[in-house]
Structures are given as C-alpha cells and as structure tokens.
ZADO-1210 file (C-alpha; in nm, 4 decimals, padded with zeros to 6 digits):
<atoms>
<atom x="00.0000" y="00.0000" z="00.0000" code="MET" pos="1"/>
<atom x="00.1571" y="00.3334" z="-00.1080" code="GLY" pos="2"/>
<atom x="00.1484" y="00.6614" z="00.0795" code="ALA" pos="3"/>
<atom x="-00.1308" y="00.8988" z="-00.0164" code="LEU" pos="4"/>
<atom x="-00.0495" y="01.2550" z="-00.1041" code="ASP" pos="5"/>
<atom x="-00.2733" y="01.5365" z="00.0229" code="ALA" pos="6"/>
<atom x="-00.3491" y="01.6219" z="-00.3396" code="GLU" pos="7"/>
<atom x="-00.4896" y="01.2709" z="-00.3929" code="ASP" pos="8"/>
<atom x="-00.7243" y="01.2907" z="-00.0920" code="CYS" pos="9"/>
<atom x="-00.8587" y="01.6385" z="-00.1560" code="SER" pos="10"/>
<atom x="-01.2130" y="01.6485" z="-00.2998" code="PRO" pos="11"/>
<atom x="-01.1466" y="01.9982" z="-00.4422" code="ILE" pos="12"/>
<atom x="-01.0481" y="02.0080" z="-00.8060" code="THR" pos="13"/>
<atom x="-00.7701" y="02.2244" z="-00.9410" code="THR" pos="14"/>
<atom x="-01.0215" y="02.4704" z="-01.0840" code="SER" pos="15"/>
<atom x="-01.1951" y="02.4788" z="-00.7442" code="GLY" pos="16"/>
<atom x="-00.8653" y="02.5614" z="-00.5753" code="ARG" pos="17"/>
<atom x="-00.8061" y="02.8436" z="-00.8219" code="GLU" pos="18"/>
<atom x="-01.1523" y="02.9848" z="-00.7537" code="LYS" pos="19"/>
<atom x="-01.0866" y="02.9738" z="-00.3795" code="ILE" pos="20"/>
<atom x="-00.7486" y="03.1438" z="-00.4235" code="LYS" pos="21"/>
<atom x="-00.9065" y="03.4191" z="-00.6367" code="LYS" pos="22"/>
<atom x="-01.1841" y="03.4674" z="-00.3807" code="TYR" pos="23"/>
<atom x="-00.9366" y="03.4954" z="-00.0932" code="LEU" pos="24"/>
<atom x="-00.7218" y="03.7460" z="-00.2853" code="ARG" pos="25"/>
<atom x="-01.0285" y="03.9539" z="-00.3683" code="ARG" pos="26"/>
<atom x="-01.1499" y="03.9465" z="-00.0050" code="ARG" pos="27"/>
<atom x="-00.8138" y="04.0587" z="00.1315" code="THR" pos="28"/>
<atom x="-00.8028" y="04.3556" z="-00.1079" code="VAL" pos="29"/>
<atom x="-01.1677" y="04.4620" z="-00.1006" code="SER" pos="30"/>
<atom x="-01.2807" y="04.7321" z="00.1438" code="PRO" pos="31"/>
<atom x="-01.4607" y="04.6267" z="00.4612" code="PRO" pos="32"/>
<atom x="-01.8366" y="04.5928" z="00.4455" code="SER" pos="33"/>
<atom x="-02.0536" y="04.8752" z="00.5833" code="PRO" pos="34"/>
<atom x="-02.1589" y="04.6443" z="00.8661" code="THR" pos="35"/>
<atom x="-01.7967" y="04.5811" z="00.9657" code="ASN" pos="36"/>
<atom x="-01.7237" y="04.9535" z="00.9528" code="VAL" pos="37"/>
<atom x="-02.0194" y="05.0256" z="01.1828" code="GLU" pos="38"/>
<atom x="-01.9214" y="04.7500" z="01.4262" code="VAL" pos="39"/>
<atom x="-01.5633" y="04.8808" z="01.4396" code="ASP" pos="40"/>
<atom x="-01.6909" y="05.2339" z="01.5015" code="GLN" pos="41"/>
<atom x="-01.9227" y="05.1127" z="01.7786" code="MET" pos="42"/>
<atom x="-01.6318" y="04.9261" z="01.9364" code="LYS" pos="43"/>
<atom x="-01.4178" y="05.2421" z="01.9326" code="LYS" pos="44"/>
<atom x="-01.7018" y="05.4450" z="02.0846" code="CYS" pos="45"/>
<atom x="-01.7502" y="05.1871" z="02.3596" code="ALA" pos="46"/>
<atom x="-01.3772" y="05.1870" z="02.4385" code="GLU" pos="47"/>
<atom x="-01.3801" y="05.5671" z="02.4539" code="LEU" pos="48"/>
<atom x="-01.6847" y="05.5664" z="02.6835" code="ALA" pos="49"/>
<atom x="-01.5165" y="05.3167" z="02.9170" code="ILE" pos="50"/>
<atom x="-01.1997" y="05.5272" z="02.9215" code="TYR" pos="51"/>
<atom x="-01.3961" y="05.8452" z="02.9969" code="GLN" pos="52"/>
<atom x="-01.5946" y="05.6671" z="03.2689" code="ALA" pos="53"/>
<atom x="-01.2671" y="05.5685" z="03.4339" code="GLY" pos="54"/>
<atom x="-01.1423" y="05.9276" z="03.4255" code="ILE" pos="55"/>
<atom x="-01.4714" y="06.0562" z="03.5685" code="LEU" pos="56"/>
<atom x="-01.4618" y="05.7927" z="03.8421" code="ASN" pos="57"/>
<atom x="-01.1115" y="05.9077" z="03.9405" code="ASP" pos="58"/>
<atom x="-01.2256" y="06.2701" z="03.9473" code="GLN" pos="59"/>
<atom x="-01.5270" y="06.1869" z="04.1663" code="VAL" pos="60"/>
<atom x="-01.3030" y="05.9973" z="04.4080" code="THR" pos="61"/>
<atom x="-01.0632" y="06.2928" z="04.4223" code="GLN" pos="62"/>
<atom x="-01.3466" y="06.5401" z="04.4814" code="LEU" pos="63"/>
<atom x="-01.4942" y="06.3223" z="04.7545" code="GLN" pos="64"/>
<atom x="-01.1549" y="06.3189" z="04.9257" code="GLY" pos="65"/>
<atom x="-01.1367" y="06.6976" z="04.9020" code="ASN" pos="66"/>
<atom x="-01.4841" y="06.7332" z="05.0539" code="VAL" pos="67"/>
<atom x="-01.3920" y="06.5025" z="05.3425" code="GLN" pos="68"/>
<atom x="-01.0748" y="06.7026" z="05.4126" code="ARG" pos="69"/>
<atom x="-01.2702" y="07.0287" z="05.4084" code="GLN" pos="70"/>
<atom x="-01.5303" y="06.8850" z="05.6487" code="LYS" pos="71"/>
<atom x="-01.2563" y="06.7724" z="05.8887" code="LYS" pos="72"/>
<atom x="-01.0892" y="07.1103" z="05.8635" code="LYS" pos="73"/>
<atom x="-01.4212" y="07.2893" z="05.9325" code="ALA" pos="74"/>
<atom x="-01.4900" y="07.0701" z="06.2381" code="ARG" pos="75"/>
<atom x="-01.1457" y="07.1312" z="06.3842" code="SER" pos="76"/>
<atom x="-01.1701" y="07.5096" z="06.3444" code="SER" pos="77"/>
</atoms>
C-alpha cells in the first residue's frame, strides 16, 4: 500500500482551488463591508466611553476626598 499525497485525498479540483485562491485574494483587497465599519466604530465608541468613565470615576473619588478634608478642617476650626 503506497502513501497517499494530500493532493490525492482532496475532494477539491484544481479549478476549485483556483476559484478559492481568487476569492481569498479579492477578499483581502476589497474594502470592509458597511456592517464591519459600523461595528468597528461602535467598538471604538464603547472603548472611549469606558476610558472616559474611568477618568470621571477618578475625578469623583478625588473630589470626595477633598470634601472630606474640608469637612474635617471645618470641624477642627
């Protein structure tokens, strides 16, 4: 029994392989679909919102600390 080559086992014909290669080349060069563009934009907006929420959370924490210090200072005066 001889060894089988991958070419022998493949159900795809040579013309089928060429069609697949052409399709893959066309897909890698073609612009993204409008849906993909929208999803990418929504992802960027969500990342920006999360980043801004983190900054705002830090500012609130800082302001709360300032208020507590002022209250302590007012009580001690």
